[in-house]
C-alpha positions in Angstrom: 40.0 79.9 113.3 38.6 83.6 113.1 40.7 86.4 112.0 41.4 87.5 115.3 42.8 83.9 116.2 40.7 83.1 119.1 38.4 79.8 118.5 34.8 80.0 119.1 33.8 78.2 122.3 31.7 75.3 122.1 28.4 76.5 123.6 28.7 79.7 121.0 29.2 77.2 118.2 26.4 75.0 119.5 24.2 78.3 119.5 25.2 79.4 116.3 24.4 76.1 114.5 21.0 76.0 116.2 20.2 79.3 115.0 21.1 78.3 111.5 19.1 75.2 111.8 16.1 77.3 113.0 16.4 79.6 110.1 16.5 77.1 107.6 13.5 75.2 109.3 11.4 78.4 109.2 12.3 79.3 105.5 11.1 75.8 104.4 7.8 76.0 106.1 6.9 79.1 104.2 4.5 78.8 101.3 6.4 78.2 97.7 5.8 81.7 96.6 7.0 83.3 100.1 10.4 81.7 99.6 11.2 83.7 96.6 9.5 86.7 97.6 11.5 89.9 97.2 12.3 91.7 100.2 10.1 94.5 101.8 9.7 97.2 99.5 11.0 95.1 96.5 9.2 94.1 93.2 6.5 91.6 93.9 6.8 88.3 92.3 4.0 87.4 89.8 1.8 84.8 91.4 -1.6 85.0 90.2 -2.2 87.4 87.2 -5.9 86.5 87.3 -5.8 88.3 90.8 -3.6 91.0 89.3 -6.1 91.4 86.8 -9.0 92.3 89.2 -6.6 94.8 91.1 -6.0 96.3 87.3 -9.8 96.7 86.7 -10.5 98.2 90.2 -7.7 100.9 90.1 -7.8 101.4 86.3 -4.1 100.7 85.9 -2.0 98.6 83.4 0.4 95.7 84.8 4.1 96.0 83.9 6.0 92.7 84.1 9.7 92.7 84.7 11.2 89.5 83.0 14.5 88.7 84.7 17.2 86.4 85.5 19.2 85.6 88.6 22.6 86.2 86.7 21.7 89.5 84.9 23.7 92.3 86.1 21.6 94.7 83.8 18.2 93.3 85.5 19.5 94.3 89.1 20.6 97.8 87.7 17.1 98.5 86.2 15.6 97.1 89.2 17.6 99.2 91.6 17.6 102.5 89.7 14.1 102.6 88.0 11.7 99.8 89.1 12.1 99.8 92.8 11.5 103.7 93.0 8.5 103.3 90.7 7.1 100.2 92.7 7.5 102.4 95.9 5.6 105.2 94.4 1.8 104.7 95.1 0.9 107.3 92.4 2.6 105.6 89.8 0.0 104.5 87.9 1.0 101.1 87.1 1.1 97.6 88.9 4.6 95.9 88.9 5.4 92.1 89.0 8.6 90.2 88.6 8.9 87.0 86.5 11.9 85.1 87.1 12.7 83.5 83.5 15.2 81.0 84.9 12.8 79.6 87.4 10.0 77.0 87.8 8.2 79.0 90.6 4.6 78.5 90.2 2.2 81.0 88.5 -1.2 81.4 87.6 -1.3 83.0 84.1 -4.2 85.5 82.7 -6.4 82.6 81.6 -6.2 81.0 85.1 -3.9 78.3 84.0 -1.0 77.0 86.5 2.3 77.4 84.9 5.9 78.4 86.0 7.6 81.6 85.9 9.9 80.2 83.1 7.3 78.6 81.0 5.2 82.0 81.1 8.2 84.1 80.1 8.7 81.5 77.2 5.1 81.7 76.0 5.4 85.6 76.1 8.3 85.3 74.1 10.7 87.2 76.7 13.9 85.8 75.7 16.3 88.7 76.7 16.8 90.0 80.3 15.7 92.4 81.5 12.4 92.9 79.5 9.6 95.0 80.6 6.2 93.9 79.3 2.8 96.2 79.8 -0.5 94.2 80.0 -4.4 95.1 80.6 -6.5 92.7 82.7 -7.2 90.4 79.5 -3.7 89.8 79.2 -3.1 91.5 76.0 -0.1 93.7 75.4 -0.6 97.4 75.7 2.7 98.8 74.7 5.9 97.9 72.9 7.9 95.7 75.3 11.4 97.3 76.4 13.8 94.7 75.6 17.4 95.0 77.4 18.7 97.9 79.4 18.5 100.7 76.7 20.6 103.7 77.0 20.5 104.5 81.0 19.9 108.2 80.0 16.8 107.4 78.3 15.6 104.2 80.2 13.3 106.2 82.7 11.6 108.0 79.7 11.0 104.6 77.9 9.1 103.3 81.0 7.3 106.4 81.5 6.2 106.4 77.8 5.0 102.9 78.0 3.2 103.4 81.2 1.5 106.3 79.4 0.6 104.4 76.1 -0.5 101.4 78.3 -3.0 103.8 80.5 -4.2 105.4 77.1 -5.0 102.1 75.6 -6.5 100.8 78.6 -8.8 103.6 78.7 -10.1 102.8 75.2 -10.9 99.2 75.6 -14.3 98.0 75.4 -15.7 97.2 78.9 -12.8 98.9 80.7 -12.8 102.3 82.2 
């Protein structure tokens, strides 16, 4: 029974059930990466770091990878308060991708190898969430990782400093702008 104590009629129940099945079928027909994609305006999941590296070279910007877990409340706070505004800012000077440490979502690493988000996070030694790592197009880290959600008052400053350091190092790499 619904809270207002009136039962849902049979035709309405049937229509709701049909809509639910249609939504499940539509979701399951999406490509695997699209099923785990963030909402519009969110942080793009990492899918193909080789492709991201081409964009990094073209734009002359580093890549910030946000390592996260589903059950991490600090990750959600970092995402909502710092990373989403940065991702929405076209002039932020960084490309942002998310790697879900606790998922086996397919991912192409910087060397073009097929792996999963969880395996990639392990290979990069991202053990704690949230962690931010900053990369150049060759897959090398350009700044010290930001591990955990450090003091909220300074978290944005840590990110800004790491982006600037990454951009500076990117500018001095051989073959890079």
